[in-house]
C-alpha positions, 0 to 999 in steps of 0.5 A: 232526193232531188237527183233521184226525182229528175226525169229520165230525159234530164238525166240522159242529157246531163250524163252519168258522170256529171250527175255523179260528180255533182252529187259526190265531189261538189256536195263534199266541197260544200259540206267541208266549207260549211263545217270548217271555213264558215266558223273559221271565217267568223272567228278570224274576222272578229279577231281582225276587227278587234285588232283594227279597233285597238289601233284606232283607240291608240290613235285614230290617225294611225288607224286610218293609215293602217286601213288605207294601206290595205287598198292593194289587198282590196285590189288584189282581192277584187281582181281574184274574185272577178276570175275565180268563180268562172274558173272554178265553174269551168274546173268543175265542168271539166272534172264532170266531163272526165267522169262522164268519159270514164263512166261511158267507157266502163259501161260500154266496155264490151262494145269498145272491145268488140268494135276496136274502139279502144283508140277512140276512147283513149283519145276522148279520155286524153281530151277530157283530161287535157281540158281538166288540166287546163282549167286546174292550171288556170285556177292555180294561176289565179292563186299563184298571183293572188296570194303572193300579191297579198303577202307583199301587201301585208307589210304596207300597213306596218310600214305606213304606221312606222313612217307616219308614227316616226314622223309624228314622234320626231315632232313630239306629237306622239309617244314612241310607245304608241307608235310601237304598239300600233305597229305590233297590232298591225303586224298581228293583224296579218294572221287573221287577215291571212286566214280570212283570205284563205277562207275566201278562196275556199268559199269561191271553190265551194261556191262554184260547187254549190252552184252546180249542186243547185243546178240539180235542184233547179233542173226541170221536172215532171208534174210535182205530184199526183194531186196536181197532174192531169188524170187520164180518162181512159187508156187510149193513146192519141198522137196528133201532129207530133214533131220532135227535134233534138237540141243539136240536131234536125227534126227526127219526127214530123207530123205523126198521127196515130191512135192506139186503142186500149188492149191493142198490140201495135208493132212499129217497124222501119229502117234505122234512123226512121224515128222509131225510138224517138216515137217510143220515148214520146209514147212513154212520156220520157220526152214531150213533142216539140210540136203537136201532142201525145195524150193518154185518155186526153191527158198529155203523157209528159205532164203526168206525175211520175207515180201516175205515169209509171202506172199508166205506161212503162218503157222497156229498152234494150238498155238494161241495168242490174242493181246491186242486191238480190234477185228479189230486190231487183224485181221488187223495185217495180212492185215493193209489195210483191210476194215471192209467188208473184216474183216467180210468176213474173220470172216464169212469164219471161222464161227466166225462172229456170236459171234463177232456180239454179242460182246458189241462193235462188231469189236471195242470190246477190247480183252485181259487182261482188255477186253473181254476174248476169249477161245481157240476155239475163239482165234483159229478162229481169227487166221484162220481169219487172214490167210484169210485176209493175203491170202498167196499162201500156207497155212500150217495148223498144227492142226489149228482146234484142239481146235474146236469141230469136227463138227465146225472143219469140217465146218471151214475147208470146208469153208476155202477151199471154200474161199481159192480156188486155194491156196495150203493148207497143213494140218497136220490132227489130224482128218482123215476127213481132209485127206478124203477131201484132194487131196492127203494124205502123211503118216509119220512114224518115220521121214520118208514119207512112203505113198503118194496118194489119200485117195482111193488109200491108203485105197485100198493099205491096209497099215498104212493109211488104218489101221488108217482109219478103226480104226478112222472110227469105233470110229467115227461111234461108238460115236455120237460126233465123235472121235479123230483119232489115228493119233491125235498128239501133237508136233512132 
């Protein structure tokens, strides 16, 4: 539940492989230790204590010698414990990195194949595996030193008791039976002690796993619940002096001021790297600005509780996902109470009802690995249909129709506009017909908002937008299928 409650920004920073490893391998390691090592440690510790008590009852001096000769074991344990925790933490992180690299390669298999990136992905996998091998060899080295040192030290208590006991027996200060009994007890002491030390090693491994699992629980979250989060007064979005900088990069947004009126259709255009995607994430509450503010109805968007945020604003990107389950299940994620009629209406709004009706079982058709496969455009239509069902006050579309052909994309956008009439729609436009149909157009350049106005006003101003429009319009009329805008961008 804690992992599923993490904000999207935290999940993106952590990575799929890291979270998957923490939620599977690390949880399993902690569970195994609690089930097996905990009870065994308690039993063996009691056995070892009983043996030592028996030796002290035979003769306190022999008992003291037995305890003192355990000093090398204590020193070896101290050496091991200082190094084991960091070692196992590094091993867990390296294992997560391997999972992350493999997950990213599998998720982007088509991109890897299309752009010939197989060599780079193989190299990345080798680097991750080499680091995982290095960390595992280090923890193996720790065990290789620790356990042989302990095994050698097991003979010291018995040897010490025999030497001292033999000396005392020779002087008539102790009976032979007492010496032999104490030596046998200490010989028997090694078995529970060995089990205790084995449990200690397992506890170090699981302790590192528990720290990684606890890291998920302590990850920063959005507002805890709807009762404690701010309540927007209306649907007006205000961006005031918003700046944003990534942890490992420079500033990508600088001093953006923008007001989006309720029910307005706003298009955001600009060259690649202009900051359009970053702005869309701030408007959707995925990230909080590093300076300035982004509010809806006077309330900071990033501070809204998850449930309230989803009712207020939804971000749809070109990154889509089809969940294992039926078509109906995939769509009802947005609105569990939706009827079949509502589902069909949402599909019709995005032009997906036709191909869904052609599926073997319609809405009951299984999608996913073992079910019906969906290509990128169909998966994107399902994502847009979820938005229709969710019916938020504001929709942020970040190239949400990029995988559709130009004609289908424009038809889908206009159908969405009709269905979502009265809702605020903010669209990052990669095809300028989206900007042409919008109420206003915002032009981003180098992280700044440089132009804002209607399509006609910006064309008449003969600025950056006018240049983009002339170039794109010339390409569109010059080719039968239309063309991508020079503002066509990836993530920015």
